[in-house]
C-alpha positions in Angstrom: -0.1 -0.1 0.0 1.4 3.6 -0.7 2.5 5.9 1.8 -0.1 8.5 2.7 0.8 12.0 3.9 -1.3 14.6 5.7 -2.7 15.5 8.9 -3.4 13.2 11.7 -6.5 13.4 13.8 -6.3 15.8 16.7 -5.2 13.9 20.0 -4.3 14.9 23.7 -0.4 14.8 23.8 2.4 16.1 26.0 4.5 18.3 24.4 8.1 19.4 25.8 10.0 22.4 24.3 13.5 23.0 25.7 16.5 25.0 24.6 20.0 25.4 26.0 20.8 28.7 27.8 23.2 31.0 26.7 24.6 28.4 23.9 26.4 31.1 22.2 28.5 32.2 25.1 29.4 28.4 25.7 31.1 28.3 22.3 32.9 31.4 22.8 34.2 30.1 26.3 35.5 26.7 25.3 36.1 27.0 21.8 34.8 25.5 18.6 36.4 22.0 18.8 35.7 21.4 22.5 32.2 23.0 22.0 31.8 20.4 19.2 32.8 17.6 21.4 30.6 18.7 24.3 27.6 19.1 21.9 28.0 15.8 20.7 27.9 14.2 24.1 24.8 16.3 24.6 23.2 14.9 21.7 23.9 11.2 22.7 22.7 11.5 26.2 19.5 13.2 25.1 18.7 10.4 22.7 19.3 7.8 25.4 17.1 9.8 27.6 14.5 10.2 25.2 14.4 6.4 24.4 14.4 5.8 28.4 11.2 8.0 29.0 9.2 6.9 25.6 9.9 10.3 24.2 9.8 11.5 20.6 11.8 14.2 18.8 9.6 16.2 16.3 11.9 19.3 15.5 15.2 20.9 16.6 15.0 24.0 14.7 13.9 26.2 17.5 15.0 24.3 20.5 13.9 20.8 21.0 10.4 20.0 20.6 9.7 16.4 22.0 6.4 14.2 22.2 5.6 12.2 25.3 2.3 10.1 25.9 2.4 11.2 29.5 3.1 14.1 31.4 5.1 12.4 34.1 7.3 11.1 31.4 8.2 14.4 30.2 8.8 15.5 33.7 11.0 12.5 34.4 12.9 13.2 31.3 13.3 16.9 32.2 14.7 15.9 35.4 17.3 13.6 34.2 18.3 15.9 31.3 19.0 18.9 33.6 21.1 16.4 35.9 22.9 15.3 33.0 23.6 18.8 31.7 25.1 19.6 35.1 27.6 16.7 34.8 28.6 17.3 31.3 29.1 21.0 32.2 31.3 20.1 35.4 33.3 17.7 33.1 34.4 20.5 30.5 34.5 23.4 33.4 31.6 25.0 31.2 28.3 25.4 33.4 25.4 24.3 31.3 21.6 24.7 31.9 18.6 24.6 30.1 15.0 26.0 30.4 11.9 23.5 30.0 8.4 24.1 29.1 5.6 21.2 29.3 2.0 21.4 28.0 -0.7 18.7 27.8 -3.1 19.4 25.1 -4.8 18.8 21.7 -1.9 18.1 19.3 -2.3 17.8 15.4 0.6 16.3 13.5 1.1 16.8 10.0 3.5 14.5 8.1 5.4 16.1 5.1 6.0 14.1 1.6 9.4 12.7 1.1 10.3 15.3 -1.6 9.4 18.1 0.7 11.7 16.7 3.4 14.6 16.5 0.8 14.1 20.0 0.2 14.5 20.6 3.8 11.2 20.3 5.2 10.5 18.7 8.6 9.5 15.1 8.7 6.6 16.0 11.2 5.1 19.3 12.1 2.8 20.2 15.0 -0.4 22.3 14.2 -2.4 23.8 16.5 -2.1 26.0 19.8 -0.3 23.6 22.0 3.1 24.2 20.6 2.7 28.0 21.1 1.6 27.4 24.5 4.6 25.1 25.3 7.2 27.7 23.4 5.4 30.7 25.7 5.8 28.8 29.0 9.4 27.7 28.2 10.2 31.5 27.5 9.1 32.1 31.4 11.4 29.6 32.6 14.7 31.0 33.8 18.0 28.9 33.6 17.6 25.2 34.9 13.7 25.4 35.6 11.0 23.3 34.5 7.6 24.8 33.8 4.2 23.2 33.3 0.7 24.4 32.3 -1.8 23.4 34.9 -3.1 20.3 33.0 0.4 18.8 32.3 1.0 19.6 36.1 -2.0 18.1 37.6 -1.6 14.6 35.8 2.0 14.7 36.4 1.7 15.2 40.2 -1.0 12.7 40.4 1.4 10.1 38.9 4.4 11.1 40.9 2.6 10.4 44.3 2.6 6.6 43.1 6.4 6.3 42.7 7.3 5.3 46.2 10.8 4.2 45.3 11.7 7.9 44.3 12.3 10.9 46.5 9.2 13.3 46.4 9.7 16.3 44.0 8.9 19.7 44.8 5.7 21.3 43.3 4.3 24.9 43.0 1.6 26.6 41.5 2.7 30.2 40.3 -0.6 31.4 38.9 -2.2 32.8 35.7 -0.3 34.4 32.8 -1.5 36.2 29.6 0.8 34.9 27.1 1.6 36.5 23.8 -0.3 35.0 21.1 -2.4 32.9 23.4 -6.2 34.5 23.9 -7.1 33.0 27.3 -4.8 33.2 30.4 -2.7 30.1 31.1 -2.1 28.6 34.7 1.6 28.2 35.2 3.4 25.5 37.6 6.7 24.4 38.2 8.4 21.1 39.3 11.9 20.7 40.9 14.3 17.8 42.3 13.9 17.1 46.0 15.8 19.6 48.2 15.6 22.5 45.6 15.3 26.0 47.1 11.9 27.8 47.1 10.1 28.0 44.0 9.6 31.6 43.5 7.2 33.3 40.8 9.1 33.6 37.4 9.3 36.9 36.2 6.8 38.0 33.6 9.3 37.9 30.6 6.5 37.7 27.9 5.2 41.1 29.2 2.1 39.2 30.0 -0.7 40.1 32.5 -0.8 37.7 35.3 -4.5 38.8 36.4 -7.7 39.7 34.7 -7.3 42.9 32.7 -7.6 46.3 34.4 -9.3 48.9 32.3 -8.9 52.6 32.6 -11.5 54.8 30.9 -10.2 58.2 30.5 -12.4 61.4 29.9 -13.4 61.8 26.4 -12.1 64.7 24.7 -14.8 67.4 24.1 -14.4 68.5 20.4 -17.6 70.8 20.4 -16.9 74.5 20.3 -18.7 75.0 23.6 -16.3 74.2 26.5 -19.3 73.5 28.7 -20.0 70.3 26.8 -16.9 68.8 28.6 -19.4 67.8 31.3 -21.2 66.0 28.7 -18.0 64.1 27.6 -17.3 63.2 31.0 -20.6 61.8 31.7 -20.8 59.8 28.7 -17.2 58.1 29.8 -18.7 57.7 33.1 -21.8 56.0 31.8 -19.4 53.6 29.9 -17.5 52.7 33.0 -20.7 51.8 34.9 -21.8 49.7 31.9 -18.4 47.9 31.5 -17.9 47.1 35.0 -21.6 45.9 35.2 -22.3 44.3 31.8 -18.9 42.7 31.5 -18.0 42.1 35.2 -14.5 43.8 34.5 -12.5 45.4 36.7 -12.5 49.1 35.9 -10.6 52.1 37.4 -13.0 54.6 39.1 -13.9 57.8 37.3 -12.4 59.9 40.1 -8.8 58.5 39.2 -8.9 58.0 35.6 -10.5 61.3 34.8 -7.6 63.2 36.4 -5.5 62.4 33.2 -6.4 64.8 30.8 -4.8 66.6 27.7 -1.1 65.8 27.4 -1.5 63.8 30.8 -3.2 60.9 29.1 0.2 59.4 28.3 0.8 59.0 31.8 -2.3 57.4 32.5 -1.5 53.8 31.9 1.7 53.9 34.2 0.3 56.0 37.2 -3.0 53.9 37.2 -1.3 50.6 36.9 -3.9 49.3 34.3 -3.5 46.9 31.4 -5.7 48.6 29.0 -6.9 52.3 28.4 -10.0 53.4 26.6 -9.8 56.9 25.0 -11.8 58.9 22.6 -13.5 62.2 21.8 -17.1 63.5 21.4 -18.5 66.1 19.2 -22.1 67.2 19.7 -23.8 69.6 17.4 -27.6 70.1 17.9 -29.4 66.7 18.2 -26.4 64.6 16.9 -23.3 63.2 18.5 -20.3 61.9 17.2 -18.2 59.5 19.3 -14.9 58.1 18.5 -13.3 55.4 20.7 -10.1 53.4 20.8 -8.9 50.6 23.1 -4.9 50.3 23.9 -3.0 47.5 25.4 -0.9 49.6 27.7 2.2 47.3 27.6 2.7 46.9 24.0 0.9 50.2 23.0 -1.3 48.3 20.6 -4.9 49.5 19.4 -6.9 46.4 20.0 -10.1 48.0 18.7 -11.6 51.4 17.5 -14.4 52.7 15.9 -16.8 56.1 15.2 -20.4 56.5 15.8 -22.7 59.0 14.2 -26.0 59.1 15.8 -28.8 61.2 17.1 -28.8 62.1 20.8 -31.8 59.8 21.5 -29.4 56.6 20.6 -26.9 57.8 23.3 -27.5 54.6 25.5 -27.2 52.4 22.5 -24.0 53.8 21.5 -22.7 53.4 25.2 -23.7 49.8 25.2 -22.3 49.1 21.8 -18.9 50.8 22.9 -18.9 48.6 26.0 -19.9 45.5 24.3 -16.9 45.9 21.9 -14.3 46.6 24.8 -15.6 43.7 26.5 -15.2 41.5 23.4 -11.9 42.6 22.8 -10.7 42.0 26.2 -12.3 38.5 26.0 -15.1 39.0 28.5 -19.1 38.3 28.1 -21.2 41.4 28.0 -24.8 41.5 29.1 -26.2 44.8 28.1 -27.8 47.1 30.7 -31.1 48.0 29.1 -32.1 51.8 29.3 -34.9 53.4 27.3 -34.0 56.6 25.4 -34.0 59.7 27.5 -34.8 63.3 26.1 -31.2 64.8 25.5 -32.0 67.9 27.8 -32.9 65.6 30.7 -30.1 63.6 30.2 -27.6 66.8 30.3 -29.4 67.7 33.9 -28.9 64.1 35.0 -25.0 64.4 34.0 -24.7 67.8 35.7 -26.3 66.3 39.0 -22.8 64.6 40.1 -21.4 65.7 43.4 -17.9 66.6 44.1 -17.6 67.4 48.0 -20.8 65.8 49.2 -21.5 69.1 51.2 -25.1 69.6 52.4 -25.7 72.4 50.1 -24.4 70.9 47.0 -26.4 67.7 47.6 -29.6 69.8 47.9 -28.9 71.5 44.5 -28.6 68.2 42.8 -31.5 66.5 44.4 -33.5 69.2 43.2 -32.1 68.7 39.7 -32.8 65.1 39.8 -36.4 65.5 40.9 -37.0 67.4 37.9 -35.5 64.6 35.7 -37.4 61.8 37.4 -40.6 63.5 37.2 -40.1 64.1 33.6 -38.6 60.8 32.7 -40.1 58.1 35.2 -38.4 55.4 33.2 -34.7 56.8 33.6 -33.5 54.2 36.3 -30.1 55.8 36.8 -31.5 59.1 37.8 -33.9 57.4 40.2 -31.1 55.6 41.7 -28.6 58.6 41.9 -31.6 60.8 43.5 -32.2 58.0 46.2 -28.5 57.9 46.8 -27.9 61.8 47.0 -30.9 62.1 49.4 -29.8 59.3 51.8 -26.5 61.0 52.1 -28.3 64.6 52.9 -30.4 62.5 55.2 -27.5 62.0 57.5 -26.9 65.8 58.0 -30.9 66.7 58.9 -31.8 67.1 62.3 -33.3 63.8 63.8 -36.5 65.0 64.1 -36.7 65.6 60.3 -35.4 62.3 59.4 -38.5 60.1 59.4 -39.9 62.2 56.4 -36.6 61.9 54.5 -36.3 58.1 55.0 -39.7 57.8 53.5 -38.8 59.6 50.6 -35.5 57.7 50.0 -37.5 54.5 50.5 -40.0 55.4 47.6 -37.1 56.6 45.4 -35.0 53.3 46.0 -37.9 51.2 45.5 -38.7 52.7 42.1 -35.3 52.6 41.0 -35.2 48.7 42.0 -38.3 48.0 40.3 -36.9 49.4 37.0 -33.2 47.6 37.8 -33.0 45.1 40.7 -29.1 45.5 40.6 -29.1 49.3 41.2 -26.2 49.8 43.4 -27.1 53.4 44.3 -30.7 52.6 45.1 -29.3 50.0 47.9 -26.7 52.2 49.0 -29.6 54.6 49.5 -31.3 51.8 51.3 -28.3 51.1 53.5 -27.9 54.7 54.7 -31.3 55.4 56.1 -31.0 52.3 58.4 -30.5 53.7 61.6 -26.9 53.7 63.0 -27.6 50.9 65.5 -30.4 48.5 66.4 -30.9 47.1 62.9 -27.7 45.4 62.1 -29.2 42.3 60.6 -31.3 44.4 58.1 -28.1 46.4 57.5 -26.0 43.0 56.8 -28.8 41.8 54.2 -28.4 45.0 52.1 -24.5 45.0 52.3 -24.7 41.5 51.0 -27.0 42.4 48.2 -24.4 45.3 47.3 -21.6 42.6 47.3 -23.6 40.4 44.9 -24.5 43.1 42.7 -22.6 43.4 39.3 -20.8 46.3 38.5 -19.1 49.2 40.2 -20.8 52.2 41.9 -20.2 54.6 44.8 -22.1 52.0 47.4 -19.2 49.8 47.1 -16.6 51.7 48.9 -18.8 51.8 51.9 -19.2 47.9 52.3 -15.8 48.0 54.4 -17.0 51.1 56.4 -20.3 49.1 57.6 -18.4 46.2 58.1 -16.4 48.1 60.9 -19.6 48.9 62.6 -20.3 45.3 63.3 -16.6 44.5 64.5 -15.3 42.8 61.5 -11.9 44.8 61.2 -9.9 42.6 59.2 -12.8 42.0 56.6 -13.5 45.6 56.3 -9.7 46.3 55.4 -9.6 43.6 52.6 -12.7 44.9 51.1 -11.8 48.7 51.4 -8.2 47.9 49.8 -9.8 46.2 47.1 -12.0 49.0 46.1 -9.2 51.6 46.9 -7.2 50.0 44.2 -9.7 50.5 41.6 -10.0 54.4 42.4 -6.8 55.2 44.5 -6.9 59.1 43.4 -10.6 59.7 44.6 -10.7 61.3 48.1 -13.8 59.4 49.3 -12.0 55.9 48.6 -8.4 57.4 50.0 -10.4 58.3 53.1 -12.2 55.2 53.5 -8.8 53.2 53.2 -7.0 55.5 55.9 -10.0 54.8 58.1 -10.0 51.0 57.6 -6.0 51.0 58.1 -6.1 52.9 61.3 -8.8 51.0 62.7 -6.9 47.8 62.2 -3.9 49.3 64.0 -2.0 50.2 60.8 -1.5 53.9 61.9 1.6 54.3 59.9 0.0 53.2 56.8 -2.7 55.5 57.3 -0.7 58.7 58.1 0.6 59.4 54.4 -3.0 58.9 52.9 -4.4 61.3 55.3 -1.7 63.9 54.8 -2.2 63.9 51.0 -6.0 64.2 51.4 -5.5 67.3 53.9 -3.2 68.8 51.2 -5.2 67.7 48.2 -8.8 68.4 49.4 -9.0 71.3 51.7 -12.8 71.3 51.8 -13.0 67.7 53.4 -13.6 67.7 57.0 -13.1 63.9 57.4 -9.1 63.5 57.0 -8.2 66.6 59.4 -10.0 65.0 62.3 -8.6 61.5 61.7 -5.0 62.7 61.0 -5.2 64.2 64.3 -6.1 61.4 66.0 -3.4 59.3 64.1 -0.9 61.7 65.1 -1.9 61.4 68.8 -1.5 57.4 68.6 2.0 58.2 67.3 2.7 60.8 69.9 3.8 63.1 67.2 2.9 66.4 69.2 4.7 68.7 66.9 2.7 67.4 63.9 -0.6 67.8 66.2 0.1 71.3 66.7 0.5 72.0 63.2 -2.7 70.5 62.3 -4.5 72.1 65.2 -3.7 75.5 63.7 -5.1 74.3 60.3 -8.2 72.6 61.9 -9.1 76.1 63.7 -9.8 77.2 60.0 -11.8 74.4 59.0 -15.0 72.6 59.9 -14.9 69.5 61.7 -18.6 68.8 62.1 -19.2 65.7 63.9 -15.5 65.3 64.8 -15.1 68.5 66.9 -15.5 66.4 70.2 -12.5 64.5 69.5 -10.2 67.5 70.0 -10.6 67.4 74.0 -9.4 63.7 73.7 -6.4 64.4 71.6 -5.6 67.3 74.6 -6.2 64.7 77.4 -4.1 61.9 75.7 -1.4 64.4 75.0 -1.0 65.6 78.5 -2.8 63.0 80.9 -2.3 64.9 84.2 -5.0 64.4 86.9 -6.2 67.8 86.1 -6.9 67.3 82.5 -8.4 63.5 83.0 -10.4 65.3 85.6 -11.8 67.9 83.5 -12.6 65.1 80.7 -14.7 63.3 83.4 -16.3 66.4 84.4 -17.3 67.0 80.7 -18.5 63.7 80.4 -20.6 63.9 83.5 -22.0 67.1 82.5 -23.1 66.3 79.1 -24.9 63.1 80.6 -26.6 65.2 83.1 -27.7 67.9 80.5 -28.9 65.7 77.7 -29.5 62.3 79.2 -27.6 60.6 76.1 -24.3 59.9 75.0 -22.6 58.8 71.9 -20.6 55.2 72.3 -17.5 57.4 70.7 -17.3 59.2 73.7 -17.3 56.2 76.2 -14.6 54.6 74.0 -12.4 57.8 74.5 -13.1 57.8 78.0 -12.1 54.1 78.8 -9.0 54.9 76.7 -8.0 57.9 79.0 -8.3 55.5 82.1 -11.8 56.2 82.9 -13.5 52.7 82.5 -15.8 52.8 85.3 -16.9 56.3 84.5 -17.6 55.3 81.0 -19.8 52.4 82.0 -21.7 54.4 84.7 -22.5 56.8 81.8 -23.4 54.0 79.6 -25.9 52.6 82.3 -27.7 56.1 83.2 -27.7 57.5 79.8 -29.7 57.0 76.3 -27.0 55.7 73.6 -28.7 57.6 70.9 -29.8 61.1 70.1 -32.7 62.7 71.7 -33.9 65.1 69.0 -32.2 68.5 70.3 -29.5 70.8 69.2 -27.1 68.8 71.2 -27.3 65.7 68.8 -24.3 64.7 66.8 -24.9 65.1 63.1 -23.1 63.4 59.9 -22.4 60.0 58.6 -20.4 59.0 61.8 -22.7 60.3 64.4 -23.8 57.3 66.9 -22.0 54.8 64.7 -20.3 51.9 66.5 -16.9 52.1 64.7 -14.6 53.3 67.2 -15.9 50.5 69.6 -13.6 48.0 67.6 -10.5 50.3 66.9 -7.5 48.3 67.3 -5.5 51.0 69.3 -8.3 51.5 72.1 -9.3 48.1 73.5 -9.9 49.2 77.0 -14.0 49.4 76.8 -14.2 46.1 75.0 -11.5 44.1 77.4 -14.2 44.6 80.0 -17.0 42.0 80.3 -19.6 44.6 80.6 -18.9 45.4 76.9 -21.1 42.6 75.9 -24.0 44.2 77.8 -23.5 47.7 75.8 -23.3 45.7 72.7 -26.6 43.8 73.2 -28.3 47.3 74.1 -27.1 48.2 70.5 -28.4 45.1 68.8 -25.2 43.8 68.0 -25.3 40.7 69.9 -28.8 39.9 68.3 -26.7 40.2 64.7 -23.6 38.0 66.0 -25.8 35.3 67.5 -28.2 35.4 64.6 -25.7 35.3 61.9 -22.4 33.7 63.3 -20.6 36.6 61.9 -18.6 37.5 65.1 -16.4 40.3 65.5 -12.6 40.1 65.5 -12.5 41.0 69.1 -14.5 37.9 69.8 -10.9 35.9 69.9 -9.0 38.9 71.4 -10.7 39.9 74.7 -9.4 38.5 78.0 -13.0 36.7 78.7 -15.1 34.0 76.9 -16.8 36.6 74.6 -19.4 34.1 73.0 -20.4 32.8 76.4 -21.0 36.2 77.7 -23.1 37.2 74.7 -25.2 34.0 75.1 -25.9 35.2 78.6 -26.6 38.7 77.8 -29.4 38.1 75.5 -32.3 39.0 77.8 -31.0 42.4 78.1 -33.4 44.9 76.1 -32.3 46.2 72.7 -32.3 50.0 72.7 -34.5 51.6 70.3 -32.4 54.3 68.3 -35.7 56.3 68.0 -35.3 58.1 64.6 
């Protein structure tokens, strides 16, 4: 029967690709004649080993491409080959090493005709992606290393376990790499001989991305004649961020960070933000039409992966945003689910885009709420506007007198419900529901909303508050993890920076919080939060010169609900009997006058050595507001964050702490959910046992 030539059926096989490291320098070192002898010996032992481990040589033009039936045979060959190389190098006083890449995958073999082989073609060639993957994995391997893909690793390691007569090998999983020419990320692993040093992650010589893509959407350039249209360009870019992070579940840098790079600074964005891809573009708007140009660039190679231009009417703006988002997701190999939005009148869309707060000051919030009320009245199907309206009103709610909050909460509830009826995954609406839950007493309800926000797809302001609320329940470690994760996606946003500094300080990492606060005080002079927090941080570091500098600054700035922290800082700085006595007198006078106390004041008192006085005040006073001018306003008023601060354990180290937590509704939450605070394993008593004994204590009603 005549011979046939062509392509074999695809089969799962093990490919090994290896080459000698620095072979050119080797020849230069030992000379041509010695090198020829050395390489001849190399070829002989390589052929012998190949026979021993049932391997087959396919090609030698670009390193040695070998085929094995099983991954364990490829591994054992690689081990023996590396050992022989070391022996040969020692004989000739010329150190020798190779790098090895092993992959288990679908392999197609193509046999060339004899006449083609006679003209220089290879007898056999490998087709398909398997060879490319093996080559890329080999390129990651340094001198003397053996790297495998996860499929080859799993089979080889299972087989190696059964070889009782051999010393156990060292194994390591290094994680996912995005390799050049390979569409999907590849998980790279390593094997080494017994006694090898620690297997460290190989350097990314392929300029690959070891995790999912991280995208920065820059503010699109305004090409219209009217400079006021820049807000429109920013708004369109912001909506693309929301749609991408929601529809494709991509990691996308927050707008507050990416929008800081405009004009000539756009060239700095990728490096400054640490992102893998950048989306940029321009918008020209005239009358009822809009032209949008957009392009996606891979940061490391500066390669344009996708670009397009859209000429549409303004009524189609949401469809264009979805189309851009879908194309971006496709270019980054992410499945995209369109977020359906009905067309909105362009004038109303303009108003919606303008209603985006910067400082979150009460007056600014009132202005934007008024604008959004108009938008939602005239466009009742516009879900984004309903969500933003509910969210901004819920933030303003925290600055209202307590006597006015019931009516405000009812409005927020209606607006949030309307947004969630249109879009059950609206993060803005869920955040609004979270903010109008009282600071204590309803932690089970609060936790349920937090979990819904966690599970919702996409990004949104609400995600930065997950860690903030976790601290109110005593879960500091989890809070820090959540907050750091969100901070990495929006590191230049003041609110995210403030949140991560708070989380670090709460966890006892004061030194890591201070630089963030210092930057905020300098960069955002209108924010009240960083000044008071930085004062407390300096006090814990006992940097009193820095405290003095900041006190002079604080005298010119609003501290709002944090004003009460200043006497604590003064007493901590100079804890004389007179100063501590003054603090004790102020605490007693406040309780006698108002009949209430904020738990933060109790934490401060205990930290200053007034543990008995703190618990006496707690037992005789209401723990929340009473509806008078003495009440504390703002997001942090009557919150339980400070009770769990790592640097102030005095109040919670006393068993009476559990009774206090029961009155606040925390014990009810912990017992019902099993989500115990970090301090449950840190206090000098059986925390869970005390909680079980204290369940009969009545939970206090917040009252507003």
